[in-house]
C-alpha positions, 0 to 999 in steps of 0.5 A: 882642716879637711872639714873647713875645705869640704864646707867652703867647697859645698858652700861655693857650688851650691851658691853657683845657680845664683851667681851664674843667674846674676852674672846672666842678668848683669850681661843681659842689662849692660849689653841689652843694645848689642844683644838687641842689633845681634838678634836682627 
């Protein structure tokens, strides 16, 4: 059981950079207009 938990945690942690990039890209595209106005 501990090995399954370790494997799941390792997979979750290793996927983090991809999930983070995906979230940033989603926010960038969905809120493009707002981000543009805030940058002025």
